[in-house]
Backbone of each chain as nested JSON, in Angstrom:
{
  "chains": [
    {"id": "A", "residues": [
      {"number": 1, "name": "UNK", "atoms": {"N": [5.096, 0.413, -2.97], "CA": [5.712, -0.246, -3.806], "C": [4.129, -1.221, -4.877]}},
      {"number": 2, "name": "UNK", "atoms": {"N": [3.476, -1.237, -4.1], "CA": [1.95, -1.927, -3.793], "C": [0.936, -1.185, -3.95]}},
      {"number": 3, "name": "UNK", "atoms": {"N": [0.462, -0.495, -5.37], "CA": [-0.333, 0.758, -5.728], "C": [-1.472, 0.242, -6.471]}},
      {"number": 4, "name": "UNK", "atoms": {"N": [-2.252, 1.151, -5.594], "CA": [-4.174, 0.804, -6.322], "C": [-5.443, 1.453, -6.966]}},
      {"number": 5, "name": "UNK", "atoms": {"N": [-5.035, 1.355, -8.163], "CA": [-5.701, 2.137, -9.685], "C": [-6.822, 2.729, -8.029]}},
      {"number": 6, "name": "UNK", "atoms": {"N": [-7.243, 3.769, -7.917], "CA": [-8.291, 4.721, -7.846], "C": [-9.189, 4.636, -8.511]}},
      {"number": 7, "name": "UNK", "atoms": {"N": [-10.649, 5.227, -8.707], "CA": [-12.086, 5.03, -9.108], "C": [-11.911, 6.607, -8.78]}},
      {"number": 8, "name": "UNK", "atoms": {"N": [-12.802, 6.9, -7.098], "CA": [-13.171, 8.489, -7.393], "C": [-12.314, 8.968, -5.417]}},
      {"number": 9, "name": "UNK", "atoms": {"N": [-11.686, 9.968, -5.259], "CA": [-11.262, 9.914, -4.466], "C": [-11.809, 11.327, -3.44]}},
      {"number": 10, "name": "UNK", "atoms": {"N": [-13.391, 10.967, -2.751], "CA": [-14.423, 12.428, -3.379], "C": [-13.504, 13.104, -1.25]}},
      {"number": 11, "name": "UNK", "atoms": {"N": [-13.885, 13.799, -1.029], "CA": [-13.968, 13.848, 0.757], "C": [-15.38, 13.438, 0.732]}},
      {"number": 12, "name": "UNK", "atoms": {"N": [-15.362, 12.219, 1.481], "CA": [-17.23, 10.943, 2.558], "C": [-17.071, 10.339, 1.592]}},
      {"number": 13, "name": "UNK", "atoms": {"N": [-16.139, 9.961, 1.311], "CA": [-16.802, 9.158, -0.264], "C": [-16.753, 7.532, 0.753]}},
      {"number": 14, "name": "UNK", "atoms": {"N": [-16.725, 5.806, 0.665], "CA": [-16.815, 5.097, 0.428], "C": [-15.498, 4.672, -0.582]}},
      {"number": 15, "name": "UNK", "atoms": {"N": [-14.905, 3.377, -0.18], "CA": [-14.512, 2.447, -1.127], "C": [-14.707, 2.261, -1.9]}},
      {"number": 16, "name": "UNK", "atoms": {"N": [-14.753, 2.319, -3.376], "CA": [-15.119, 1.811, -4.62], "C": [-15.506, 0.508, -5.405]}},
      {"number": 17, "name": "UNK", "atoms": {"N": [-16.546, -0.241, -5.467], "CA": [-16.357, -1.77, -5.778], "C": [-14.95, -2.653, -5.683]}},
      {"number": 18, "name": "UNK", "atoms": {"N": [-14.183, -1.785, -7.483], "CA": [-13.487, -2.583, -7.488], "C": [-11.973, -1.873, -6.647]}},
      {"number": 19, "name": "UNK", "atoms": {"N": [-11.811, -0.958, -6.606], "CA": [-11.116, -1.245, -4.931], "C": [-11.372, -1.585, -3.456]}},
      {"number": 20, "name": "UNK", "atoms": {"N": [-12.494, -2.148, -3.042], "CA": [-12.328, -2.436, -1.96], "C": [-12.229, -4.332, -2.241]}},
      {"number": 21, "name": "UNK", "atoms": {"N": [-12.542, -4.117, -3.545], "CA": [-11.718, -6.082, -4.054], "C": [-10.892, -6.225, -3.706]}},
      {"number": 22, "name": "UNK", "atoms": {"N": [-10.473, -5.125, -4.132], "CA": [-8.597, -4.971, -4.007], "C": [-8.094, -4.794, -3.107]}},
      {"number": 23, "name": "UNK", "atoms": {"N": [-8.372, -3.839, -2.46], "CA": [-8.304, -4.445, -1.321], "C": [-8.118, -5.601, -0.184]}},
      {"number": 24, "name": "UNK", "atoms": {"N": [-9.339, -6.383, -0.427], "CA": [-9.452, -7.574, -0.402], "C": [-8.351, -8.577, -0.276]}},
      {"number": 25, "name": "UNK", "atoms": {"N": [-8.402, -8.334, -1.65], "CA": [-7.654, -9.121, -2.605], "C": [-5.898, -9.778, -2.055]}},
      {"number": 26, "name": "UNK", "atoms": {"N": [-5.383, -8.147, -1.97], "CA": [-3.903, -8.449, -1.87], "C": [-3.724, -8.111, -0.368]}},
      {"number": 27, "name": "UNK", "atoms": {"N": [-4.498, -7.925, 0.139], "CA": [-4.523, -8.435, 2.009], "C": [-4.756, -9.869, 2.45]}},
      {"number": 28, "name": "UNK", "atoms": {"N": [-5.442, -10.878, 1.341], "CA": [-5.519, -11.763, 1.297], "C": [-4.124, -12.395, 1.522]}},
      {"number": 29, "name": "UNK", "atoms": {"N": [-3.189, -12.587, -0.391], "CA": [-2.172, -12.479, -0.393], "C": [-1.094, -12.056, 0.077]}},
      {"number": 30, "name": "UNK", "atoms": {"N": [-1.01, -11.129, 0.754], "CA": [-0.434, -10.412, 2.07], "C": [0.263, -12.126, 3.257]}},
      {"number": 31, "name": "UNK", "atoms": {"N": [-0.916, -11.503, 3.837], "CA": [-1.174, -12.353, 4.88], "C": [-1.056, -13.749, 4.74]}},
      {"number": 32, "name": "UNK", "atoms": {"N": [-1.161, -14.166, 3.577], "CA": [-0.607, -15.664, 3.637], "C": [1.104, -15.435, 3.719]}},
      {"number": 33, "name": "UNK", "atoms": {"N": [1.97, -14.33, 3.208], "CA": [2.755, -14.357, 2.851], "C": [3.163, -14.086, 4.123]}},
      {"number": 34, "name": "UNK", "atoms": {"N": [3.392, -13.236, 4.765], "CA": [3.93, -12.171, 6.166], "C": [3.378, -13.691, 7.51]}},
      {"number": 35, "name": "UNK", "atoms": {"N": [2.052, -14.491, 7.156], "CA": [2.219, -16.044, 8.305], "C": [0.943, -15.3, 8.692]}},
      {"number": 36, "name": "UNK", "atoms": {"N": [0.213, -14.807, 8.561], "CA": [-1.269, -13.828, 9.658], "C": [-2.383, -15.367, 8.911]}},
      {"number": 37, "name": "UNK", "atoms": {"N": [-3.093, -14.663, 9.49], "CA": [-4.534, -15.491, 9.135], "C": [-5.072, -15.036, 7.664]}},
      {"number": 38, "name": "UNK", "atoms": {"N": [-6.179, -15.66, 7.332], "CA": [-6.485, -14.67, 6.05], "C": [-7.787, -13.977, 6.813]}},
      {"number": 39, "name": "UNK", "atoms": {"N": [-7.45, -12.017, 6.566], "CA": [-8.613, -11.293, 6.988], "C": [-9.772, -11.846, 7.041]}},
      {"number": 40, "name": "UNK", "atoms": {"N": [-10.33, -12.037, 5.856], "CA": [-11.188, -12.55, 5.886], "C": [-12.264, -13.546, 7.911]}},
      {"number": 41, "name": "UNK", "atoms": {"N": [-10.943, -14.585, 7.39], "CA": [-11.682, -14.494, 8.49], "C": [-11.336, -14.24, 10.361]}},
      {"number": 42, "name": "UNK", "atoms": {"N": [-10.59, -12.855, 10.341], "CA": [-9.807, -12.605, 10.876], "C": [-11.113, -11.206, 11.362]}},
      {"number": 43, "name": "UNK", "atoms": {"N": [-12.051, -11.337, 10.358], "CA": [-13.263, -9.796, 10.49], "C": [-12.497, -8.629, 8.987]}},
      {"number": 44, "name": "UNK", "atoms": {"N": [-13.402, -7.609, 9.141], "CA": [-13.838, -6.593, 8.101], "C": [-12.989, -5.65, 8.752]}},
      {"number": 45, "name": "UNK", "atoms": {"N": [-11.702, -5.088, 8.402], "CA": [-11.728, -3.587, 8.736], "C": [-12.019, -2.488, 8.172]}}
    ]},
    {"id": "B", "residues": [
      {"number": 1, "name": "UNK", "atoms": {"N": [-0.825, -20.022, -5.515], "CA": [-1.328, -18.415, -5.695], "C": [-1.373, -17.929, -6.8]}},
      {"number": 2, "name": "UNK", "atoms": {"N": [-2.221, -16.41, -5.861], "CA": [-3.256, -16.42, -7.195], "C": [-1.599, -15.848, -8.039]}},
      {"number": 3, "name": "UNK", "atoms": {"N": [-1.809, -14.614, -9.108], "CA": [-0.867, -13.505, -9.874], "C": [-0.674, -12.373, -8.697]}},
      {"number": 4, "name": "UNK", "atoms": {"N": [-1.361, -12.036, -8.168], "CA": [-1.099, -10.746, -7.066], "C": [0.112, -12.205, -6.069]}},
      {"number": 5, "name": "UNK", "atoms": {"N": [-1.081, -12.596, -5.41], "CA": [0.179, -13.723, -4.244], "C": [1.918, -13.949, -5.521]}},
      {"number": 6, "name": "UNK", "atoms": {"N": [1.613, -14.069, -6.254], "CA": [2.884, -15.224, -6.596], "C": [4.062, -13.283, -7.435]}},
      {"number": 7, "name": "UNK", "atoms": {"N": [3.67, -12.591, -7.532], "CA": [3.866, -10.803, -8.103], "C": [4.528, -10.492, -6.151]}},
      {"number": 8, "name": "UNK", "atoms": {"N": [3.755, -10.554, -5.776], "CA": [4.083, -10.036, -3.879], "C": [4.981, -11.162, -3.9]}},
      {"number": 9, "name": "UNK", "atoms": {"N": [5.215, -12.5, -3.482], "CA": [6.269, -13.154, -3.081], "C": [7.537, -12.956, -3.441]}},
      {"number": 10, "name": "UNK", "atoms": {"N": [7.514, -12.75, -5.591], "CA": [8.662, -11.675, -5.999], "C": [9.175, -10.992, -5.314]}},
      {"number": 11, "name": "UNK", "atoms": {"N": [8.553, -9.885, -5.233], "CA": [8.44, -9.231, -4.769], "C": [9.581, -8.8, -3.422]}},
      {"number": 12, "name": "UNK", "atoms": {"N": [8.851, -9.605, -2.179], "CA": [9.419, -9.797, -1.488], "C": [11.033, -10.527, -0.897]}},
      {"number": 13, "name": "UNK", "atoms": {"N": [10.343, -11.575, -1.903], "CA": [11.898, -12.335, -1.97], "C": [12.097, -13.486, -0.577]}},
      {"number": 14, "name": "UNK", "atoms": {"N": [11.068, -13.939, -0.019], "CA": [11.561, -14.236, 0.932], "C": [12.462, -13.71, 2.312]}},
      {"number": 15, "name": "UNK", "atoms": {"N": [12.48, -11.932, 1.928], "CA": [12.994, -11.096, 3.068], "C": [12.143, -11.127, 3.513]}},
      {"number": 16, "name": "UNK", "atoms": {"N": [12.706, -10.785, 5.489], "CA": [11.944, -10.117, 6.263], "C": [10.793, -9.241, 6.488]}},
      {"number": 17, "name": "UNK", "atoms": {"N": [10.498, -9.338, 6.431], "CA": [9.009, -8.039, 5.378], "C": [7.586, -6.36, 5.886]}},
      {"number": 18, "name": "UNK", "atoms": {"N": [8.261, -5.247, 6.61], "CA": [7.06, -4.141, 6.624], "C": [6.529, -3.876, 5.789]}},
      {"number": 19, "name": "UNK", "atoms": {"N": [5.808, -3.663, 6.344], "CA": [4.013, -3.359, 5.686], "C": [3.895, -2.078, 5.825]}},
      {"number": 20, "name": "UNK", "atoms": {"N": [4.107, -0.512, 5.544], "CA": [3.439, 0.567, 5.693], "C": [1.833, 1.151, 5.114]}},
      {"number": 21, "name": "UNK", "atoms": {"N": [0.821, 0.988, 5.273], "CA": [0.408, 1.498, 4.686], "C": [-0.926, 2.759, 4.855]}},
      {"number": 22, "name": "UNK", "atoms": {"N": [-0.803, 3.16, 3.51], "CA": [-0.655, 4.616, 3.421], "C": [-2.907, 5.683, 3.147]}},
      {"number": 23, "name": "UNK", "atoms": {"N": [-2.511, 6.764, 3.319], "CA": [-3.076, 7.545, 2.897], "C": [-4.963, 7.834, 3.697]}},
      {"number": 24, "name": "UNK", "atoms": {"N": [-5.798, 8.917, 2.378], "CA": [-6.86, 9.323, 3.682], "C": [-8.172, 8.763, 3.785]}},
      {"number": 25, "name": "UNK", "atoms": {"N": [-8.556, 7.809, 4.887], "CA": [-9.935, 7.21, 4.594], "C": [-11.051, 7.971, 4.725]}},
      {"number": 26, "name": "UNK", "atoms": {"N": [-10.877, 9.678, 4.571], "CA": [-11.523, 10.401, 4.275], "C": [-12.065, 10.56, 3.039]}},
      {"number": 27, "name": "UNK", "atoms": {"N": [-10.986, 10.223, 2.391], "CA": [-11.547, 10.611, 0.788], "C": [-11.217, 9.586, 0.099]}},
      {"number": 28, "name": "UNK", "atoms": {"N": [-12.258, 8.528, -0.024], "CA": [-13.46, 7.399, -0.572], "C": [-11.852, 6.861, -1.346]}},
      {"number": 29, "name": "UNK", "atoms": {"N": [-11.558, 6.353, -1.971], "CA": [-10.071, 5.089, -2.454], "C": [-8.909, 5.702, -2.05]}},
      {"number": 30, "name": "UNK", "atoms": {"N": [-8.492, 6.427, -2.274], "CA": [-7.917, 7.756, -1.688], "C": [-7.102, 6.534, -0.175]}},
      {"number": 31, "name": "UNK", "atoms": {"N": [-8.276, 5.775, 0.801], "CA": [-7.231, 5.065, 1.658], "C": [-7.276, 4.169, 1.837]}},
      {"number": 32, "name": "UNK", "atoms": {"N": [-7.077, 3.588, 0.559], "CA": [-7.484, 1.912, -0.026], "C": [-4.94, 1.505, 0.999]}},
      {"number": 33, "name": "UNK", "atoms": {"N": [-4.681, 1.991, 1.243], "CA": [-3.444, 1.94, 1.477], "C": [-3.132, 1.574, 3.095]}},
      {"number": 34, "name": "UNK", "atoms": {"N": [-4.359, 2.481, 3.818], "CA": [-4.333, 2.202, 5.232], "C": [-5.215, 1.392, 5.397]}},
      {"number": 35, "name": "UNK", "atoms": {"N": [-6.421, 1.088, 4.82], "CA": [-7.351, -0.195, 4.897], "C": [-7.094, -1.188, 4.627]}},
      {"number": 36, "name": "UNK", "atoms": {"N": [-5.818, -1.309, 4.08], "CA": [-5.272, -2.264, 3.114], "C": [-4.223, -2.514, 4.867]}},
      {"number": 37, "name": "UNK", "atoms": {"N": [-3.832, -2.251, 5.316], "CA": [-3.121, -2.408, 6.995], "C": [-3.82, -2.508, 7.681]}},
      {"number": 38, "name": "UNK", "atoms": {"N": [-5.235, -1.761, 7.823], "CA": [-5.858, -2.229, 8.985], "C": [-6.526, -3.595, 9.299]}},
      {"number": 39, "name": "UNK", "atoms": {"N": [-6.86, -4.234, 7.476], "CA": [-6.843, -5.858, 7.976], "C": [-5.787, -6.49, 7.724]}},
      {"number": 40, "name": "UNK", "atoms": {"N": [-4.903, -6.301, 7.3], "CA": [-3.501, -7.166, 8.268], "C": [-3.863, -7.418, 9.249]}},
      {"number": 41, "name": "UNK", "atoms": {"N": [-3.766, -5.862, 9.928], "CA": [-3.506, -5.728, 11.265], "C": [-4.977, -6.688, 11.915]}},
      {"number": 42, "name": "UNK", "atoms": {"N": [-5.473, -6.717, 12.121], "CA": [-6.058, -7.543, 12.584], "C": [-6.718, -9.448, 11.783]}},
      {"number": 43, "name": "UNK", "atoms": {"N": [-5.894, -9.268, 10.809], "CA": [-5.681, -10.76, 10.709], "C": [-4.24, -11.016, 11.47]}},
      {"number": 44, "name": "UNK", "atoms": {"N": [-3.506, -10.082, 12.575], "CA": [-2.546, -10.357, 13.676], "C": [-1.353, -11.03, 12.553]}},
      {"number": 45, "name": "UNK", "atoms": {"N": [-1.199, -10.027, 11.638], "CA": [0.545, -9.258, 10.835], "C": [1.189, -8.529, 11.638]}},
      {"number": 46, "name": "UNK", "atoms": {"N": [2.259, -9.23, 12.04], "CA": [3.358, -9.067, 12.928], "C": [4.195, -6.995, 11.579]}},
      {"number": 47, "name": "UNK", "atoms": {"N": [5.156, -6.826, 11.694], "CA": [5.644, -5.604, 11.488], "C": [4.34, -4.792, 10.263]}},
      {"number": 48, "name": "UNK", "atoms": {"N": [3.204, -4.427, 10.324], "CA": [2.54, -4.034, 9.264], "C": [2.396, -3.133, 10.209]}},
      {"number": 49, "name": "UNK", "atoms": {"N": [2.364, -1.257, 9.698], "CA": [1.685, 0.427, 10.057], "C": [0.778, 0.438, 8.749]}},
      {"number": 50, "name": "UNK", "atoms": {"N": [-0.298, 0.975, 9.715], "CA": [-1.541, 1.973, 9.289], "C": [-1.303, 3.522, 9.614]}},
      {"number": 51, "name": "UNK", "atoms": {"N": [-0.075, 3.927, 8.918], "CA": [0.596, 5.098, 8.575], "C": [-0.62, 5.895, 8.438]}},
      {"number": 52, "name": "UNK", "atoms": {"N": [-1.673, 5.494, 7.438], "CA": [-2.977, 7.257, 6.665], "C": [-1.556, 8.236, 6.029]}},
      {"number": 53, "name": "UNK", "atoms": {"N": [-1.732, 8.906, 6.65], "CA": [-1.442, 10.0, 5.861], "C": [0.085, 11.106, 6.859]}},
      {"number": 54, "name": "UNK", "atoms": {"N": [0.466, 9.995, 7.478], "CA": [1.408, 10.537, 8.045], "C": [3.105, 9.368, 8.127]}},
      {"number": 55, "name": "UNK", "atoms": {"N": [3.608, 8.857, 6.467], "CA": [3.463, 7.404, 7.113], "C": [5.996, 8.156, 7.269]}},
      {"number": 56, "name": "UNK", "atoms": {"N": [5.803, 9.355, 7.329], "CA": [6.813, 10.006, 7.735], "C": [7.296, 9.315, 9.68]}},
      {"number": 57, "name": "UNK", "atoms": {"N": [5.573, 9.591, 10.128], "CA": [6.272, 9.315, 11.372], "C": [6.794, 8.29, 11.487]}},
      {"number": 58, "name": "UNK", "atoms": {"N": [6.501, 6.929, 10.826], "CA": [7.059, 5.503, 10.676], "C": [8.745, 5.555, 10.901]}},
      {"number": 59, "name": "UNK", "atoms": {"N": [9.065, 6.25, 10.214], "CA": [10.779, 5.698, 10.207], "C": [11.641, 5.325, 10.983]}},
      {"number": 60, "name": "UNK", "atoms": {"N": [11.149, 5.792, 12.467], "CA": [11.806, 5.778, 13.326], "C": [11.871, 4.428, 13.528]}},
      {"number": 61, "name": "UNK", "atoms": {"N": [10.954, 3.348, 13.792], "CA": [10.274, 2.109, 13.826], "C": [10.161, 0.96, 13.127]}},
      {"number": 62, "name": "UNK", "atoms": {"N": [10.172, 1.598, 12.278], "CA": [10.733, 1.2, 10.597], "C": [13.172, 0.878, 10.539]}},
      {"number": 63, "name": "UNK", "atoms": {"N": [13.176, 1.317, 10.978], "CA": [14.456, 1.477, 10.775], "C": [15.206, 0.391, 12.241]}},
      {"number": 64, "name": "UNK", "atoms": {"N": [14.041, 0.606, 13.122], "CA": [14.945, 0.35, 14.339], "C": [14.068, -1.495, 14.555]}},
      {"number": 65, "name": "UNK", "atoms": {"N": [13.73, -1.482, 13.565], "CA": [12.912, -2.745, 13.104], "C": [13.606, -4.265, 11.568]}},
      {"number": 66, "name": "UNK", "atoms": {"N": [14.36, -2.978, 10.652], "CA": [15.488, -3.363, 10.097], "C": [14.635, -4.342, 10.039]}},
      {"number": 67, "name": "UNK", "atoms": {"N": [13.661, -3.813, 8.769], "CA": [13.187, -5.353, 7.948], "C": [13.727, -5.244, 6.089]}},
      {"number": 68, "name": "UNK", "atoms": {"N": [14.12, -6.661, 5.97], "CA": [14.685, -6.991, 4.365], "C": [13.937, -5.702, 3.251]}},
      {"number": 69, "name": "UNK", "atoms": {"N": [12.666, -5.398, 3.704], "CA": [11.8, -4.867, 2.796], "C": [10.648, -3.875, 3.217]}},
      {"number": 70, "name": "UNK", "atoms": {"N": [10.666, -2.963, 2.533], "CA": [9.881, -2.188, 2.913], "C": [8.659, -2.155, 2.406]}},
      {"number": 71, "name": "UNK", "atoms": {"N": [7.031, -2.633, 1.685], "CA": [5.97, -2.478, 1.124], "C": [4.994, -1.147, 1.745]}},
      {"number": 72, "name": "UNK", "atoms": {"N": [5.31, -0.459, 0.467], "CA": [4.127, 0.69, 1.318], "C": [2.864, 0.785, 0.049]}},
      {"number": 73, "name": "UNK", "atoms": {"N": [2.278, 0.479, 0.659], "CA": [0.627, 0.485, 0.267], "C": [-0.111, 1.598, -0.209]}},
      {"number": 74, "name": "UNK", "atoms": {"N": [-0.476, 1.935, -1.631], "CA": [-1.307, 3.281, -1.541], "C": [-1.733, 3.461, -2.441]}},
      {"number": 75, "name": "UNK", "atoms": {"N": [-2.773, 4.174, -2.413], "CA": [-3.927, 4.028, -4.17], "C": [-2.562, 4.572, -4.429]}},
      {"number": 76, "name": "UNK", "atoms": {"N": [-2.884, 4.707, -6.166], "CA": [-2.239, 4.747, -7.307], "C": [-2.741, 4.958, -9.046]}},
      {"number": 77, "name": "UNK", "atoms": {"N": [-2.375, 6.255, -9.213], "CA": [-3.145, 6.273, -10.371], "C": [-2.071, 6.293, -11.235]}},
      {"number": 78, "name": "UNK", "atoms": {"N": [-2.101, 4.623, -11.588], "CA": [-1.313, 4.084, -13.136], "C": [-1.804, 3.989, -14.601]}},
      {"number": 79, "name": "UNK", "atoms": {"N": [-3.318, 4.603, -14.193], "CA": [-3.751, 4.873, -15.76], "C": [-4.049, 4.325, -16.042]}},
      {"number": 80, "name": "UNK", "atoms": {"N": [-4.096, 2.456, -15.467], "CA": [-5.36, 1.265, -15.011], "C": [-6.409, 1.134, -14.918]}},
      {"number": 81, "name": "UNK", "atoms": {"N": [-7.31, 0.377, -15.076], "CA": [-8.848, 0.044, -14.466], "C": [-8.996, 0.115, -13.12]}},
      {"number": 82, "name": "UNK", "atoms": {"N": [-9.645, 0.837, -12.956], "CA": [-10.184, 1.142, -11.448], "C": [-9.771, -0.327, -10.749]}},
      {"number": 83, "name": "UNK", "atoms": {"N": [-9.01, -0.825, -9.279], "CA": [-9.118, -1.725, -8.344], "C": [-7.163, -2.351, -8.979]}},
      {"number": 84, "name": "UNK", "atoms": {"N": [-7.026, -1.738, -10.754], "CA": [-5.434, -2.862, -11.157], "C": [-4.329, -2.531, -9.826]}},
      {"number": 85, "name": "UNK", "atoms": {"N": [-3.847, -3.127, -9.351], "CA": [-2.509, -3.208, -8.602], "C": [-1.194, -3.768, -9.177]}},
      {"number": 86, "name": "UNK", "atoms": {"N": [-0.601, -2.482, -8.812], "CA": [0.938, -3.008, -9.568], "C": [1.991, -1.969, -8.455]}},
      {"number": 87, "name": "UNK", "atoms": {"N": [3.2, -3.087, -8.596], "CA": [3.922, -3.146, -7.919], "C": [5.107, -2.441, -8.806]}},
      {"number": 88, "name": "UNK", "atoms": {"N": [5.376, -1.348, -8.13], "CA": [6.56, -0.506, -8.687], "C": [7.585, -0.294, -7.062]}},
      {"number": 89, "name": "UNK", "atoms": {"N": [8.984, -0.695, -7.743], "CA": [10.188, -0.389, -6.692], "C": [10.662, 1.641, -6.31]}},
      {"number": 90, "name": "UNK", "atoms": {"N": [10.556, 1.889, -5.799], "CA": [11.086, 3.184, -5.244], "C": [11.412, 3.625, -6.431]}},
      {"number": 91, "name": "UNK", "atoms": {"N": [12.959, 3.497, -6.406], "CA": [13.065, 4.833, -7.463], "C": [12.123, 4.845, -9.478]}},
      {"number": 92, "name": "UNK", "atoms": {"N": [11.23, 3.82, -9.192], "CA": [10.887, 4.699, -9.905], "C": [9.909, 5.727, -9.842]}},
      {"number": 93, "name": "UNK", "atoms": {"N": [9.403, 5.826, -8.54], "CA": [8.052, 7.392, -8.744], "C": [9.141, 8.686, -9.334]}},
      {"number": 94, "name": "UNK", "atoms": {"N": [10.091, 9.269, -9.549], "CA": [10.851, 10.389, -10.024], "C": [9.777, 9.879, -11.559]}},
      {"number": 95, "name": "UNK", "atoms": {"N": [9.952, 8.395, -12.197], "CA": [9.739, 8.808, -13.337], "C": [7.542, 8.325, -14.312]}},
      {"number": 96, "name": "UNK", "atoms": {"N": [7.067, 8.546, -12.158], "CA": [5.83, 8.6, -12.983], "C": [4.66, 9.245, -13.159]}},
      {"number": 97, "name": "UNK", "atoms": {"N": [5.962, 10.728, -12.882], "CA": [4.505, 12.036, -11.926], "C": [4.281, 12.436, -11.085]}},
      {"number": 98, "name": "UNK", "atoms": {"N": [3.888, 13.194, -10.521], "CA": [3.438, 14.517, -9.76], "C": [1.969, 12.806, -9.267]}},
      {"number": 99, "name": "UNK", "atoms": {"N": [2.062, 13.413, -7.366], "CA": [0.897, 12.471, -6.736], "C": [1.293, 13.681, -5.385]}},
      {"number": 100, "name": "UNK", "atoms": {"N": [0.273, 13.062, -4.536], "CA": [0.266, 13.681, -3.21], "C": [1.041, 13.171, -1.995]}},
      {"number": 101, "name": "UNK", "atoms": {"N": [1.351, 11.655, -2.364], "CA": [2.049, 11.909, -0.95], "C": [3.788, 11.469, -1.782]}},
      {"number": 102, "name": "UNK", "atoms": {"N": [3.652, 10.406, -3.031], "CA": [5.205, 10.488, -3.227], "C": [6.626, 11.423, -3.032]}},
      {"number": 103, "name": "UNK", "atoms": {"N": [6.069, 12.582, -2.055], "CA": [7.856, 13.677, -1.813], "C": [7.806, 12.062, -0.831]}},
      {"number": 104, "name": "UNK", "atoms": {"N": [6.916, 12.472, 0.247], "CA": [7.261, 11.9, 1.522], "C": [7.835, 10.543, 0.873]}},
      {"number": 105, "name": "UNK", "atoms": {"N": [6.889, 10.062, 0.689], "CA": [7.988, 8.749, 0.361], "C": [8.144, 8.418, -0.58]}},
      {"number": 106, "name": "UNK", "atoms": {"N": [9.081, 8.855, -1.184], "CA": [10.228, 9.203, -2.096], "C": [11.794, 9.063, -1.089]}},
      {"number": 107, "name": "UNK", "atoms": {"N": [11.405, 10.468, -0.195], "CA": [12.217, 10.373, 1.177], "C": [12.517, 9.049, 2.276]}},
      {"number": 108, "name": "UNK", "atoms": {"N": [11.047, 8.822, 2.292], "CA": [11.56, 7.073, 2.896], "C": [12.508, 6.301, 2.381]}},
      {"number": 109, "name": "UNK", "atoms": {"N": [11.869, 5.858, 1.491], "CA": [11.806, 4.872, 0.456], "C": [14.103, 5.198, 0.483]}},
      {"number": 110, "name": "UNK", "atoms": {"N": [14.34, 6.806, 0.119], "CA": [15.3, 7.117, 0.485], "C": [15.79, 6.997, 1.706]}},
      {"number": 111, "name": "UNK", "atoms": {"N": [15.694, 7.469, 2.453], "CA": [16.245, 6.616, 3.972], "C": [16.424, 5.223, 4.241]}},
      {"number": 112, "name": "UNK", "atoms": {"N": [15.096, 4.698, 4.175], "CA": [15.422, 2.991, 5.032], "C": [16.526, 3.269, 3.283]}},
      {"number": 113, "name": "UNK", "atoms": {"N": [16.483, 2.835, 1.829], "CA": [16.981, 2.248, 1.444], "C": [18.935, 2.463, 1.906]}},
      {"number": 114, "name": "UNK", "atoms": {"N": [19.275, 4.023, 2.522], "CA": [20.757, 4.111, 2.904], "C": [20.382, 3.23, 4.157]}},
      {"number": 115, "name": "UNK", "atoms": {"N": [20.134, 2.122, 4.016], "CA": [20.536, 1.863, 5.584], "C": [19.892, 0.14, 5.349]}},
      {"number": 116, "name": "UNK", "atoms": {"N": [19.874, 0.473, 4.139], "CA": [20.026, -1.08, 4.188], "C": [18.868, -1.96, 3.64]}},
      {"number": 117, "name": "UNK", "atoms": {"N": [17.429, -0.514, 4.247], "CA": [16.153, -1.963, 3.574], "C": [16.418, -1.896, 2.03]}},
      {"number": 118, "name": "UNK", "atoms": {"N": [15.444, -2.615, 1.646], "CA": [15.287, -2.304, 0.159], "C": [13.608, -2.227, 0.77]}},
      {"number": 119, "name": "UNK", "atoms": {"N": [13.038, -0.441, -0.237], "CA": [12.135, 0.076, -0.062], "C": [11.128, 0.228, -0.835]}},
      {"number": 120, "name": "UNK", "atoms": {"N": [10.435, -1.044, -1.876], "CA": [9.536, -0.291, -2.81], "C": [8.469, -0.037, -2.458]}},
      {"number": 121, "name": "UNK", "atoms": {"N": [8.56, 1.879, -2.688], "CA": [6.928, 1.78, -2.679], "C": [6.263, 2.238, -3.673]}},
      {"number": 122, "name": "UNK", "atoms": {"N": [5.052, 3.729, -3.564], "CA": [4.363, 4.034, -4.354], "C": [3.295, 5.13, -3.574]}},
      {"number": 123, "name": "UNK", "atoms": {"N": [3.015, 5.828, -4.766], "CA": [2.049, 7.26, -4.436], "C": [1.038, 7.31, -4.723]}},
      {"number": 124, "name": "UNK", "atoms": {"N": [0.52, 7.82, -3.817], "CA": [-1.249, 8.148, -4.376], "C": [-1.862, 9.278, -5.43]}},
      {"number": 125, "name": "UNK", "atoms": {"N": [-2.556, 9.146, -5.903], "CA": [-3.568, 9.643, -6.951], "C": [-3.65, 11.231, -7.085]}},
      {"number": 126, "name": "UNK", "atoms": {"N": [-3.569, 11.452, -7.691], "CA": [-4.012, 13.311, -7.039], "C": [-5.637, 13.648, -6.931]}},
      {"number": 127, "name": "UNK", "atoms": {"N": [-6.271, 14.003, -6.145], "CA": [-7.551, 13.458, -5.794], "C": [-8.273, 12.72, -7.193]}},
      {"number": 128, "name": "UNK", "atoms": {"N": [-9.672, 12.663, -7.207], "CA": [-10.557, 12.805, -8.547], "C": [-12.226, 13.143, -8.844]}},
      {"number": 129, "name": "UNK", "atoms": {"N": [-11.718, 14.203, -7.581], "CA": [-12.782, 14.536, -6.972], "C": [-14.021, 13.627, -7.547]}},
      {"number": 130, "name": "UNK", "atoms": {"N": [-14.335, 12.934, -6.999], "CA": [-15.657, 12.317, -6.987], "C": [-15.191, 11.133, -8.781]}},
      {"number": 131, "name": "UNK", "atoms": {"N": [-14.898, 11.621, -9.412], "CA": [-15.214, 11.21, -10.928], "C": [-14.431, 9.145, -11.097]}},
      {"number": 132, "name": "UNK", "atoms": {"N": [-15.208, 8.826, -10.997], "CA": [-14.66, 7.171, -12.173], "C": [-14.231, 7.008, -13.156]}},
      {"number": 133, "name": "UNK", "atoms": {"N": [-13.496, 6.04, -13.221], "CA": [-12.246, 6.24, -14.894], "C": [-12.999, 5.468, -15.669]}},
      {"number": 134, "name": "UNK", "atoms": {"N": [-13.285, 5.694, -16.471], "CA": [-13.808, 4.87, -17.214], "C": [-13.772, 3.88, -17.914]}}
    ]}
  ]
}
């Protein structure tokens, strides 16, 4: 249900900067809704 | 609450929720859903599964937990700028073209909805081998 537009999906690549930012933003929003600590407080996954 | 937070709040509708992160972390942005789930787990969120490339393996735990809504998170080629986030219902998958994870997510969503859970899901894009969208 939650889709993030990828920039590059080549083997061995890291997350691209815009997708990494989207992951962080979505994680923060979901953490707030699910009642978890904000991911930034819990450390980077 | 920001726009994404508001959209998610509307989608979840106050129901109990399970989050399933899907994707291959070895393939760059394809791993976005898996990494999102990992961040939520690190934050102590309940009902979160980092399914990586095998979301079908989580059908049993999802059925046992009986959440009100299941939110699949995955990389998805929806023709927007990189990093754009979309929210769609499972039924929209068929109209969105082919994708690497769509068949298993559609099947999972159908099974979950047959059991009473509202399953929204999205499918990963096909690999864009090192090419960034302009």
